[in-house]
C-alpha positions as CSV (number, residue, x, y, z in Angstrom):
1,X,-44.5,36.4,0.4
2,X,-45.9,39.6,-0.9
3,X,-48.1,40.0,2.2
4,X,-45.1,39.3,4.4
5,X,-43.0,41.9,2.6
6,X,-45.9,44.4,2.7
7,X,-46.2,44.0,6.5
8,X,-42.4,44.6,6.8
9,X,-42.8,47.8,4.7
10,X,-45.5,49.1,7.0
11,X,-43.4,48.3,10.1
12,X,-40.2,49.9,8.7
13,X,-42.3,52.9,7.5
14,X,-43.4,53.6,11.0
15,X,-39.8,53.2,12.4
16,X,-38.8,57.0,12.1
17,X,-42.0,58.0,13.9
18,X,-41.5,55.4,16.6
19,X,-37.9,56.4,17.1
20,X,-38.9,60.1,17.4
21,X,-40.9,59.2,20.5
22,X,-37.9,57.9,22.3
23,X,-35.1,59.9,20.6
24,X,-33.1,62.6,22.4
25,X,-34.3,66.1,22.4
26,X,-32.2,68.5,20.3
27,X,-32.3,71.2,22.9
28,X,-30.8,68.9,25.5
29,X,-28.2,67.6,23.1
30,X,-27.3,71.2,22.3
31,X,-26.9,72.0,26.0
32,X,-24.7,68.9,26.6
33,X,-22.6,69.9,23.7
34,X,-21.7,73.1,25.5
35,X,-20.1,71.0,28.3
36,X,-19.2,67.7,26.8
37,X,-19.1,68.1,23.0
38,X,-17.5,64.7,22.2
39,X,-20.1,62.8,24.1
40,X,-22.8,64.9,22.6
41,X,-21.5,64.0,19.1
42,X,-21.6,60.3,19.9
43,X,-25.1,60.6,21.2
44,X,-26.1,62.5,18.0
45,X,-24.6,59.8,15.8
46,X,-26.0,57.0,17.8
47,X,-29.6,58.4,17.7
48,X,-30.9,58.3,14.1
49,X,-34.0,60.4,14.9
50,X,-34.3,63.6,17.0
51,X,-37.5,64.3,18.9
52,X,-39.3,66.8,16.6
53,X,-40.8,70.1,17.6
54,X,-43.4,72.3,16.0
55,X,-42.3,74.1,12.9
56,X,-40.6,77.5,13.6
57,X,-40.6,76.8,17.4
58,X,-37.8,75.9,19.8
59,X,-37.3,75.4,23.5
60,X,-35.6,78.0,25.6
61,X,-32.2,76.4,26.7
62,X,-32.3,78.3,30.0
63,X,-35.8,76.9,30.8
64,X,-34.7,73.4,29.8
65,X,-31.6,73.6,32.1
66,X,-33.3,75.3,35.0
67,X,-36.4,73.2,34.9
68,X,-37.2,71.4,38.2
69,X,-36.6,67.8,38.5
70,X,-39.6,65.6,38.0
71,X,-40.2,62.8,40.6
72,X,-38.7,59.6,39.2
73,X,-35.6,57.5,38.9
74,X,-33.5,60.5,37.7
75,X,-34.1,62.5,40.9
76,X,-32.9,59.5,43.0
77,X,-29.5,59.2,41.3
78,X,-26.7,60.8,43.2
79,X,-23.2,60.1,42.2
80,X,-21.4,62.8,44.2
81,X,-20.4,60.5,47.0
82,X,-19.0,57.8,44.7
83,X,-15.2,57.1,44.7
84,X,-12.9,58.3,41.9
85,X,-12.6,54.8,40.5
86,X,-16.4,54.4,40.4
87,X,-16.8,57.7,38.6
88,X,-14.1,56.8,36.1
89,X,-16.0,53.5,35.5
90,X,-19.2,55.4,34.8
91,X,-17.4,57.8,32.5
92,X,-15.7,55.0,30.5
93,X,-19.0,53.1,30.3
94,X,-20.8,56.2,28.9
95,X,-18.2,56.4,26.0
96,X,-18.2,52.7,25.4
97,X,-22.0,52.5,25.2
98,X,-22.3,55.6,23.0
99,X,-19.6,54.3,20.7
100,X,-21.3,50.9,20.5
101,X,-24.6,52.6,19.6
102,X,-22.9,54.5,16.8
103,X,-21.3,51.3,15.4
104,X,-24.6,49.4,15.6
105,X,-26.4,52.2,13.8
106,X,-23.9,52.4,11.0
107,X,-23.7,48.6,10.6
108,X,-27.5,48.1,10.7
109,X,-28.1,50.9,8.1
110,X,-25.3,49.6,5.8
111,X,-26.6,46.0,6.1
112,X,-30.2,47.1,5.3
113,X,-29.1,49.1,2.3
114,X,-27.0,46.3,0.9
115,X,-29.3,43.4,1.4
116,X,-32.6,45.1,0.4
117,X,-33.8,47.6,-2.3
118,X,-35.5,51.0,-2.1
119,X,-38.2,50.9,-4.7
120,X,-37.7,54.6,-5.5
121,X,-34.0,54.2,-6.0
122,X,-33.2,50.6,-6.9
123,X,-29.6,51.2,-8.0
124,X,-28.4,52.7,-4.7
125,X,-27.6,51.3,-1.3
126,X,-26.8,54.4,0.7
127,X,-30.3,55.8,1.6
128,X,-30.7,54.1,5.1
129,X,-27.1,55.0,6.0
130,X,-27.5,58.6,4.8
131,X,-30.8,58.9,6.8
132,X,-29.1,57.6,10.0
133,X,-26.1,59.9,9.8
134,X,-27.9,63.1,8.7
135,X,-29.6,63.2,12.1
136,X,-26.4,64.8,13.4
137,X,-27.3,67.9,11.3
138,X,-30.3,68.8,13.6
139,X,-28.1,68.2,16.7
140,X,-25.3,70.4,15.3
141,X,-27.8,73.2,14.5
142,X,-29.3,72.9,18.0
143,X,-25.8,73.3,19.5
144,X,-25.2,76.4,17.4
145,X,-28.6,77.8,18.3
146,X,-27.8,77.2,22.0
147,X,-24.4,78.9,21.7
148,X,-26.1,81.9,20.0
149,X,-28.8,82.3,22.7
150,X,-26.9,81.7,26.0
151,X,-23.3,81.6,27.3
152,X,-22.5,78.9,29.8
153,X,-19.5,79.7,32.0
154,X,-18.3,77.0,34.5
155,X,-15.7,77.4,37.2
156,X,-13.9,74.6,38.9
157,X,-13.2,74.0,42.6
158,X,-10.2,76.3,42.5
159,X,-12.3,79.3,41.3
160,X,-10.8,79.2,37.8
161,X,-12.7,79.0,34.6
162,X,-12.8,75.3,33.6
163,X,-11.5,74.4,30.2
164,X,-13.4,72.4,27.6
165,X,-11.1,69.4,27.8
166,X,-11.5,69.3,31.6
167,X,-15.3,69.4,31.3
168,X,-15.3,66.7,28.6
169,X,-14.0,64.1,31.1
170,X,-16.0,65.3,34.1
171,X,-19.3,63.7,34.9
172,X,-22.2,66.2,35.2
173,X,-23.3,66.4,38.8
174,X,-20.3,64.3,40.1
175,X,-18.6,67.1,42.1
176,X,-18.4,66.6,45.8
177,X,-17.5,68.9,48.6
178,X,-16.5,71.7,46.3
179,X,-18.1,75.0,45.2
180,X,-19.2,75.0,41.6
181,X,-20.2,78.2,40.0
182,X,-22.2,78.1,36.7
183,X,-23.2,81.4,35.1
184,X,-25.9,81.4,32.4
185,X,-25.9,84.6,30.4
186,X,-28.7,85.3,28.0
187,X,-27.5,86.8,24.7
188,X,-29.6,89.4,22.8
189,X,-32.0,88.0,20.3
190,X,-30.7,88.0,16.8
191,X,-32.0,87.0,13.3
192,X,-29.3,84.5,13.1
193,X,-30.3,82.8,16.3
194,X,-33.9,82.7,15.3
195,X,-33.0,81.3,11.9
196,X,-30.9,78.5,13.3
197,X,-33.6,77.6,15.8
198,X,-36.2,77.5,13.0
199,X,-33.8,75.4,10.9
200,X,-33.4,73.0,13.7
201,X,-37.1,72.4,14.2
202,X,-37.7,72.2,10.4
203,X,-34.8,69.8,9.7
204,X,-36.0,67.3,12.4
205,X,-39.4,67.1,10.7
206,X,-37.9,66.8,7.2
207,X,-35.6,64.1,8.5
208,X,-38.6,62.0,9.7
209,X,-40.3,62.4,6.3
210,X,-37.1,61.3,4.5
211,X,-36.8,58.3,6.8
212,X,-40.5,57.4,6.3
213,X,-40.1,57.5,2.5
214,X,-36.9,55.5,2.6
215,X,-38.0,52.7,4.9
216,X,-41.6,52.3,3.7
217,X,-40.3,51.6,0.2
218,X,-37.8,48.9,1.3
219,X,-38.5,45.5,-0.5
220,X,-37.2,42.0,-0.3
221,X,-37.2,41.9,3.5
222,X,-39.4,39.7,5.7
223,X,-41.3,40.8,8.7
224,X,-39.0,38.8,11.0
225,X,-35.9,40.5,9.6
226,X,-37.7,43.9,9.8
227,X,-38.3,43.3,13.5
228,X,-34.6,42.7,14.1
229,X,-33.8,46.0,12.2
230,X,-36.3,47.9,14.3
231,X,-35.0,46.4,17.6
232,X,-31.4,47.4,16.8
233,X,-32.4,50.9,15.9
234,X,-34.5,51.2,19.0
235,X,-31.9,49.7,21.3
236,X,-29.2,52.2,20.2
237,X,-31.6,55.1,20.5
238,X,-32.6,54.1,24.0
239,X,-29.0,53.7,25.1
240,X,-28.2,57.3,23.9
241,X,-31.4,58.6,25.5
242,X,-30.5,57.1,28.8
243,X,-27.0,58.6,28.7
244,X,-28.4,62.0,27.8
245,X,-31.0,62.0,30.5
246,X,-28.3,60.9,33.0
247,X,-26.0,63.8,32.0
248,X,-28.9,66.4,32.0
249,X,-29.9,65.3,35.4
250,X,-26.4,66.0,36.6
251,X,-26.3,69.4,34.9
252,X,-29.6,70.4,36.5
253,X,-28.2,69.3,39.9
254,X,-25.2,71.5,39.4
255,X,-27.3,74.5,38.5
256,X,-29.4,75.7,41.5
257,X,-29.6,78.6,43.9
258,X,-26.8,79.2,46.3
259,X,-27.5,78.0,49.8
260,X,-25.6,79.9,52.5
261,X,-27.0,78.0,55.4
262,X,-24.7,74.9,54.9
263,X,-21.2,74.3,56.1
264,X,-18.0,74.5,54.2
265,X,-18.3,71.0,52.8
266,X,-21.7,71.6,51.3
267,X,-21.8,71.7,47.5
268,X,-23.0,75.0,46.2
269,X,-23.8,76.4,42.8
270,X,-24.7,79.9,41.7
271,X,-26.9,80.6,38.8
272,X,-26.8,84.1,37.2
273,X,-29.3,84.5,34.4
274,X,-29.1,88.0,33.0
275,X,-29.1,89.8,29.7
276,X,-25.6,90.3,28.3
277,X,-25.9,94.1,28.5
278,X,-27.1,94.2,32.2
279,X,-24.4,95.1,34.8
280,X,-23.5,92.3,37.1
281,X,-24.6,94.3,40.2
282,X,-28.2,94.5,38.8
283,X,-28.3,90.8,37.8
284,X,-31.1,88.7,39.2
285,X,-29.6,85.8,41.3
């Protein structure tokens, strides 16, 4: 029995590191939060671990958004020609899956804390739940860092600036036969933006350390039960990662160079990446 519980402790101790390999990237979650903040919040809550970066380093959000598509399944997905009912079904499915992942993470963490003990804090039951929910801190910091570094302005098919509520319930990359204009404006570097970016990278690593300490000291759980706990955490994380990759693929499809050779029905998007102090006439298209 001691050997069985020891193997369970090793498996659970590796859980935060395993989840960090499949967890969502904080930079991508921060970008999605600029367009669909509620969905990004569900993804942040449903993913107990954020993919860590090197200390005091962060990804450039413009480079993340403008990166070319890699060959694979995401480059084959095209939902622009789907009907309105099909798009609505995908939209509702995203929210239902993300909400189910959040509920599973909360229940799994609560159940683990109540039915087991952490050897370093035997009188408490909240450490697994606190660890699972504090992952949202890194995602929130990433969203703030993204807002401090770039400004994303999106215009709808009528040429008006789209509102946050409209974007929240609009699938990324789902527009068809309309002209979508997305302007990315780089903001001047500031100490606050650098500090928030450093805080994001540091908090992700500290969160993994806290999770490793918490789960490696769990006792009175068998290896079979530990496998079930790991499977539930992994499934919720994978669901959120798939939703995030799907939305990011759509955002990248919306942001591309304007093609004037097509007809009136061709979807077009204009990208204007420029410093905030540069006149628009001198901006690089």
